[in-house]
C-alpha positions as CSV (number, residue, x, y, z in Angstrom):
1,M,28.8,-42.7,107.2
2,K,26.6,-39.7,106.9
3,T,24.2,-40.9,109.5
4,F,27.0,-41.7,111.9
5,A,28.4,-38.2,111.6
6,K,24.9,-36.7,112.2
7,I,24.5,-38.8,115.3
8,I,27.8,-37.8,116.8
9,A,27.7,-34.2,115.7
10,A,24.2,-33.4,116.9
11,P,24.9,-33.4,120.6
12,L,28.1,-31.4,120.1
13,L,26.3,-28.8,118.1
14,I,23.5,-28.6,120.6
15,A,25.7,-28.5,123.6
16,S,28.0,-25.8,122.2
17,A,25.2,-23.7,120.8
18,S,23.0,-23.7,123.9
19,L,25.5,-23.8,126.7
20,G,27.7,-21.0,125.3
21,V,24.9,-18.6,124.6
22,P,21.7,-20.1,126.0
23,A,19.5,-17.1,125.4
24,L,19.8,-13.6,124.0
25,A,18.6,-11.2,126.7
26,Q,17.7,-7.6,126.4
27,E,20.5,-5.4,127.5
28,T,20.1,-5.5,131.3
29,P,23.4,-6.3,133.0
30,S,21.6,-6.7,136.3
31,V,20.0,-10.0,135.1
32,V,22.3,-13.0,135.0
33,V,21.2,-15.6,132.4
34,S,22.5,-19.2,132.2
35,G,21.2,-22.3,130.6
36,D,21.6,-25.9,129.7
37,V,20.2,-28.7,127.6
38,K,19.0,-32.0,129.0
39,Q,17.9,-35.2,127.3
40,V,14.4,-36.6,128.1
41,E,14.6,-40.2,129.4
42,V,11.4,-42.1,130.0
43,S,11.4,-45.2,132.2
44,T,9.0,-47.4,134.2
45,N,9.3,-47.5,138.0
46,A,8.7,-50.5,140.2
47,D,4.9,-49.7,140.3
48,G,4.7,-49.8,136.6
49,E,4.3,-46.1,136.3
50,E,6.0,-44.1,133.5
51,V,8.6,-41.7,134.9
52,T,10.2,-38.9,133.0
53,N,13.7,-37.7,133.9
54,L,16.0,-35.0,132.5
55,V,19.5,-36.4,132.1
56,D,22.8,-35.2,130.7
57,I,22.9,-35.6,126.9
58,D,24.2,-39.0,125.9
59,L,24.3,-40.3,122.3
60,T,21.5,-38.7,120.4
61,V,19.7,-39.7,117.2
62,P,17.0,-38.1,115.2
63,G,13.8,-38.1,117.3
64,T,15.6,-37.7,120.6
65,R,13.7,-35.4,122.9
66,L,15.5,-32.5,124.6
67,V,14.6,-29.7,127.0
68,F,16.4,-26.4,126.7
69,R,16.3,-24.6,130.0
70,T,17.2,-20.9,130.6
71,N,17.6,-19.6,134.2
72,Y,17.5,-15.9,135.0
73,E,18.3,-14.0,138.2
74,N,17.8,-10.4,139.1
75,T,21.0,-9.4,140.9
76,T,19.7,-5.9,141.9
77,S,17.6,-4.5,144.7
78,E,15.1,-3.2,142.1
79,V,12.2,-4.9,140.5
80,I,12.8,-5.5,136.8
81,R,9.7,-5.4,134.5
82,N,9.1,-6.8,131.0
83,F,12.4,-8.7,130.7
84,T,12.7,-10.4,127.4
85,L,14.6,-13.7,126.7
86,T,15.1,-15.0,123.2
87,N,16.3,-18.5,122.4
88,P,17.3,-19.2,118.8
89,M,16.6,-22.8,117.6
90,H,19.7,-24.6,116.5
91,P,19.2,-26.0,113.0
92,S,19.8,-29.6,114.3
93,V,16.6,-29.4,116.4
94,R,12.9,-28.4,116.0
95,L,10.4,-27.3,118.5
96,A,8.6,-30.3,119.9
97,P,5.0,-30.8,118.8
98,D,3.8,-30.7,122.5
99,A,5.4,-27.3,123.2
100,D,3.2,-24.8,125.0
101,E,0.9,-23.4,122.3
102,D,1.1,-20.0,123.9
103,L,4.8,-19.7,123.3
104,T,5.8,-16.6,121.4
105,V,7.8,-17.8,118.4
106,S,9.3,-16.6,115.1
107,V,9.5,-18.6,111.9
108,D,11.5,-16.0,109.9
109,G,14.7,-15.5,111.9
110,G,13.2,-13.1,114.5
111,D,11.6,-10.5,112.2
112,T,8.0,-11.5,113.0
113,W,6.6,-12.9,116.3
114,G,3.4,-14.5,117.5
115,S,1.8,-17.8,118.5
116,L,2.7,-20.6,116.1
117,S,-0.9,-20.8,114.9
118,S,-0.9,-17.2,113.8
119,L,2.2,-17.4,111.7
120,S,2.7,-18.5,108.1
121,V,5.6,-19.5,105.9
122,T,6.2,-18.5,102.3
123,E,7.3,-21.4,100.1
124,E,9.8,-21.1,97.3
125,D,7.0,-21.1,94.7
126,G,5.5,-18.0,96.5
127,S,2.6,-19.9,98.0
128,T,2.0,-19.7,101.8
129,R,1.1,-22.3,104.4
130,T,0.5,-22.3,108.1
131,A,3.8,-22.5,110.1
132,T,4.6,-25.8,111.9
133,H,6.9,-26.6,114.8
134,A,9.6,-27.5,112.4
135,D,9.6,-23.9,111.0
136,V,10.3,-22.2,114.4
137,T,13.6,-20.3,114.3
138,H,13.4,-18.5,117.7
139,V,11.4,-18.7,120.9
140,R,10.8,-15.6,123.1
141,W,9.6,-15.1,126.6
142,T,8.7,-11.8,128.3
143,I,8.9,-12.1,132.1
144,A,6.4,-9.5,133.4
145,E,8.3,-9.0,136.6
146,I,11.5,-10.3,138.3
147,P,11.5,-9.2,142.0
148,A,14.7,-7.8,143.5
149,G,16.9,-10.8,144.1
150,G,14.4,-13.0,142.3
151,S,15.0,-15.8,139.8
152,G,13.2,-18.2,137.6
153,Q,13.4,-20.5,134.7
154,V,11.9,-20.9,131.2
155,Q,12.1,-24.0,129.1
156,M,11.2,-25.3,125.7
157,P,11.0,-28.9,124.5
158,A,12.8,-29.8,121.3
159,V,13.4,-32.9,119.1
160,I,16.6,-33.8,117.2
161,R,15.9,-33.5,113.5
């Protein structure tokens, strides 16, 4: 029963957490931010080649791969520089192991930021260890420049816990 509840609840939690507030943006009302979550589906085409598609979330189980996408658009006639987007990781997912190693992440709720390899986690017994993908609580992007009327997208791969 517990597993069944987790299988059904996971997509609902992910969809509600990410679609309602896909990213926390710095206070710039001139940038419109929206986002979605897609499930990764891998199939084989007629030539026997592996094809990866992003599809609407169906029934998910632990291990299901997802992609969180955040779109941004500069609605002004001015260039916007150093725009920051921050995506919190929902507790039902973890950052995928093949995520870009240059992502700026936090493993402590957004207090400290850096590349995953530069961060550590303090255990309950006081010892420390190198942070892992499962420890990531937030992902942050700084877009150096968004031209007037320009738009773009950032994304991060995740896995259902």
